C-alpha atoms as a printed R data frame, in Angstrom:
    type eleno elety resid chain resno       x       y      z
1   ATOM     1    CA   MET     A     1  90.671 111.689 82.368
2   ATOM     2    CA   GLY     A     2  93.761 113.714 83.304
3   ATOM     3    CA   VAL     A     3  95.906 110.795 82.670
4   ATOM     4    CA   ALA     A     4  94.745 110.380 79.016
5   ATOM     5    CA   THR     A     5  95.388 113.972 78.465
6   ATOM     6    CA   LYS     A     6  98.998 113.752 79.957
7   ATOM     7    CA   ASP     A     7  99.620 110.811 77.641
8   ATOM     8    CA   THR     A     8  98.468 112.682 74.777
9   ATOM     9    CA   ASP     A     9 100.582 115.705 75.423
10  ATOM    10    CA   SER     A    10 103.757 113.523 75.908
11  ATOM    11    CA   ILE     A    11 102.829 111.733 72.685
12  ATOM    12    CA   LEU     A    12 102.511 115.091 71.065
13  ATOM    13    CA   LYS     A    13 105.769 116.124 72.100
14  ATOM    14    CA   LYS     A    14 107.317 113.142 70.824
15  ATOM    15    CA   LEU     A    15 105.757 113.657 67.420
16  ATOM    16    CA   VAL     A    16 107.118 117.453 67.429
17  ATOM    17    CA   LYS     A    17 110.572 116.356 67.979
18  ATOM    18    CA   ARG     A    18 110.459 114.640 64.632
19  ATOM    19    CA   ILE     A    19 109.690 117.878 62.883
20  ATOM    20    CA   PRO     A    20 112.335 120.646 62.627
21  ATOM    21    CA   THR     A    21 111.475 123.584 65.015
22  ATOM    22    CA   LEU     A    22 111.631 126.098 62.192
23  ATOM    23    CA   ILE     A    23 108.635 124.400 60.554
24  ATOM    24    CA   VAL     A    24 106.707 123.988 63.779
25  ATOM    25    CA   SER     A    25 107.128 127.705 64.509
26  ATOM    26    CA   PHE     A    26 106.453 128.799 60.913
27  ATOM    27    CA   TYR     A    27 103.463 126.859 60.680
28  ATOM    28    CA   THR     A    28 101.741 127.496 64.066
29  ATOM    29    CA   GLY     A    29 102.678 131.299 63.716
30  ATOM    30    CA   ILE     A    30 100.934 131.581 60.380
31  ATOM    31    CA   GLN     A    31  98.035 129.558 61.280
32  ATOM    32    CA   VAL     A    32  97.365 131.612 64.355
33  ATOM    33    CA   TYR     A    33  97.783 134.830 62.452
34  ATOM    34    CA   LEU     A    34  95.338 133.668 59.994
35  ATOM    35    CA   THR     A    35  92.841 132.396 62.473
36  ATOM    36    CA   LEU     A    36  92.920 135.596 64.612
37  ATOM    37    CA   GLY     A    37  91.808 137.511 61.314
38  ATOM    38    CA   ALA     A    38  94.725 139.804 61.409
39  ATOM    39    CA   PHE     A    39  95.386 139.384 57.674
40  ATOM    40    CA   PRO     A    40  94.470 142.740 56.122
41  ATOM    41    CA   ILE     A    41  93.383 141.319 52.849
42  ATOM    42    CA   PRO     A    42  90.056 139.561 52.604
43  ATOM    43    CA   ILE     A    43  90.900 135.889 51.397
44  ATOM    44    CA   HIS     A    44  89.311 132.630 51.781
45  ATOM    45    CA   LEU     A    45  91.132 131.487 55.039
46  ATOM    46    CA   THR     A    46  90.780 127.795 54.380
47  ATOM    47    CA   TYR     A    47  92.881 128.181 51.157
48  ATOM    48    CA   ALA     A    48  95.434 130.374 52.775
49  ATOM    49    CA   LYS     A    49  95.688 127.690 55.604
50  ATOM    50    CA   TRP     A    50  96.173 124.981 52.896
51  ATOM    51    CA   VAL     A    51  98.817 127.151 51.198
52  ATOM    52    CA   VAL     A    52 100.625 127.561 54.557
53  ATOM    53    CA   PHE     A    53 100.411 123.678 55.078
54  ATOM    54    CA   TYR     A    54 101.773 122.857 51.685
55  ATOM    55    CA   ILE     A    55 104.590 125.322 52.022
56  ATOM    56    CA   ALA     A    56 105.641 123.726 55.588
57  ATOM    57    CA   LEU     A    57 105.279 120.345 54.119
58  ATOM    58    CA   VAL     A    58 107.770 121.107 51.185
59  ATOM    59    CA   ALA     A    59 110.134 123.069 53.302
60  ATOM    60    CA   SER     A    60 110.439 120.232 56.030
61  ATOM    61    CA   PRO     A    61 112.664 117.968 54.066
62  ATOM    62    CA   LEU     A    62 114.521 120.946 52.802
63  ATOM    63    CA   VAL     A    63 115.248 122.076 56.267
64  ATOM    64    CA   VAL     A    64 116.364 118.665 57.319
65  ATOM    65    CA   TRP     A    65 118.783 118.633 54.244
66  ATOM    66    CA   LYS     A    66 120.128 121.873 55.088
67  ATOM    67    CA   MET     A    67 120.722 121.112 58.707
68  ATOM    68    CA   ARG     A    68 122.554 118.010 57.850
69  ATOM    69    CA   HIS     A    69 124.654 119.825 55.034
70  ATOM    70    CA   THR     A    70 125.609 122.561 57.506
71  ATOM    71    CA   GLU     A    71 126.797 119.732 60.096
72  ATOM    72    CA   VAL     A    72 128.688 118.101 57.405
73  ATOM    73    CA   GLN     A    73 130.509 121.314 56.571
74  ATOM    74    CA   ILE     A    74 131.334 122.039 60.073
75  ATOM    75    CA   HIS     A    75 132.710 118.575 60.624
76  ATOM    76    CA   GLU     A    76 134.786 118.885 57.623
77  ATOM    77    CA   LYS     A    77 136.242 122.135 58.759
78  ATOM    78    CA   GLN     A    78 137.141 120.591 62.215
79  ATOM    79    CA   ARG     A    79 138.634 117.664 60.362
80  ATOM    80    CA   THR     A    80 140.928 119.890 58.438
81  ATOM    81    CA   THR     A    81 142.378 121.374 61.645
82  ATOM    82    CA   LEU     A    82 143.466 118.037 63.095
83  ATOM    83    CA   THR     A    83 146.712 116.327 62.214
84  ATOM    84    CA   ALA     A    84 146.724 113.115 64.295
85  ATOM    85    CA   LYS     A    85 145.142 110.089 62.542
86  ATOM    86    CA   ALA     A    86 143.533 108.893 65.878
87  ATOM    87    CA   ALA     A    87 141.923 112.381 66.603
88  ATOM    88    CA   ILE     A    88 140.452 112.316 62.991
89  ATOM    89    CA   LYS     A    89 139.242 108.913 63.419
90  ATOM    90    CA   ARG     A    90 137.551 109.743 66.762
91  ATOM    91    CA   LEU     A    91 136.062 112.838 65.425
92  ATOM    92    CA   ASP     A    92 134.651 110.857 62.557
93  ATOM    93    CA   SER     A    93 133.152 108.096 64.660
94  ATOM    94    CA   ASP     A    94 131.579 110.813 67.062
95  ATOM    95    CA   PHE     A    95 130.057 112.545 63.986
96  ATOM    96    CA   LYS     A    96 128.630 109.426 62.490
97  ATOM    97    CA   GLU     A    97 127.161 108.463 65.874
98  ATOM    98    CA   ARG     A    98 125.623 112.013 66.509
99  ATOM    99    CA   TYR     A    99 124.527 112.651 62.874
100 ATOM   100    CA   PRO     A   100 123.785 109.350 61.131
101 ATOM   101    CA   ASP     A   101 123.367 109.667 57.309
102 ATOM   102    CA   VAL     A   102 119.932 111.063 56.312
103 ATOM   103    CA   GLY     A   103 118.373 108.974 53.612
104 ATOM   104    CA   ILE     A   104 115.059 109.218 51.781
105 ATOM   105    CA   ARG     A   105 113.474 107.406 54.571
106 ATOM   106    CA   GLN     A   106 114.192 110.230 57.114
107 ATOM   107    CA   TYR     A   107 112.641 112.787 54.795
108 ATOM   108    CA   ILE     A   108 109.444 110.748 54.357
109 ATOM   109    CA   LEU     A   109 109.284 110.316 58.090
110 ATOM   110    CA   VAL     A   110 109.602 114.108 58.576
111 ATOM   111    CA   MET     A   111 107.014 114.931 56.131
112 ATOM   112    CA   ALA     A   112 104.556 112.405 57.410
113 ATOM   113    CA   SER     A   113 105.187 113.464 61.000
114 ATOM   114    CA   PHE     A   114 104.322 117.040 60.082
115 ATOM   115    CA   VAL     A   115 101.109 115.957 58.243
116 ATOM   116    CA   ILE     A   116 100.144 113.968 61.338
117 ATOM   117    CA   TRP     A   117 100.901 116.843 63.746
118 ATOM   118    CA   ALA     A   118  99.251 119.491 61.608
119 ATOM   119    CA   PHE     A   119  96.090 117.213 61.469
120 ATOM   120    CA   ALA     A   120  96.199 116.859 65.284
121 ATOM   121    CA   LEU     A   121  96.177 120.599 65.611
122 ATOM   122    CA   GLY     A   122  93.117 120.932 63.235
123 ATOM   123    CA   GLY     A   123  94.152 123.930 60.967
124 ATOM   124    CA   PRO     A   124  92.765 123.530 57.381
125 ATOM   125    CA   PHE     A   125  91.703 119.948 57.943
126 ATOM   126    CA   TYR     A   126  88.521 120.638 59.937
127 ATOM   127    CA   ASP     A   127  87.897 123.827 57.778
128 ATOM   128    CA   MET     A   128  87.863 121.877 54.422
129 ATOM   129    CA   PHE     A   129  86.275 118.591 55.922
130 ATOM   130    CA   PRO     A   130  83.741 119.362 58.568
131 ATOM   131    CA   PHE     A   131  82.832 115.671 58.901
132 ATOM   132    CA   LEU     A   132  86.209 114.886 60.374
133 ATOM   133    CA   TYR     A   133  86.026 113.821 64.197
134 ATOM   134    CA   PRO     A   134  88.820 115.417 66.270
135 ATOM   135    CA   GLY     A   135  89.392 112.154 67.895
136 ATOM   136    CA   TRP     A   136  90.705 110.543 64.616
137 ATOM   137    CA   ALA     A   137  93.611 112.995 65.024
138 ATOM   138    CA   ALA     A   138  94.513 111.348 68.478
139 ATOM   139    CA   ILE     A   139  94.251 108.052 66.943
140 ATOM   140    CA   ALA     A   140  96.384 108.987 64.050
141 ATOM   141    CA   VAL     A   141  99.021 110.521 66.440
142 ATOM   142    CA   TYR     A   142  99.132 107.271 68.530
143 ATOM   143    CA   THR     A   143  99.343 105.081 65.606
144 ATOM   144    CA   TRP     A   144 101.972 107.218 63.931
145 ATOM   145    CA   THR     A   145 104.081 107.063 66.975
146 ATOM   146    CA   LEU     A   146 103.875 103.350 67.119
147 ATOM   147    CA   VAL     A   147 104.726 102.989 63.497
148 ATOM   148    CA   THR     A   148 107.736 105.263 63.729
149 ATOM   149    CA   ALA     A   149 109.078 103.402 66.667
150 ATOM   150    CA   LEU     A   150 108.995 100.127 64.677
151 ATOM   151    CA   ILE     A   151 110.740 101.507 61.771
């Protein structure tokens, strides 16, 4: 039984690596804050959790875009300081290797990974849909990990 838990933990870690750290910390921090009841205004917590979920979902591709945009700006600044064509070529090839182009597929993968990860944590899903079996989250995580490895 301990081995299955270890496998699940490593699979969850792989899934979290596909989601920007900023989104993970935002979502978990706010969810914990809401769950502990530290919110001073009496609100329906399930709706608040869904609002946080959707904010994080929309923000995840924006964060990926911003990170990529920042890396491109840094690369361009480094490129302008070089004069030798060989050095510029080497810098360009290193950059393309480290930061491949981010297409629509990457944004979809980040968003879908976030949804699967948030489902695995529970959050608003189990509040809104009490018939959900927690084991389904583990199945979703394993399946998503396999699917993303094939993409």
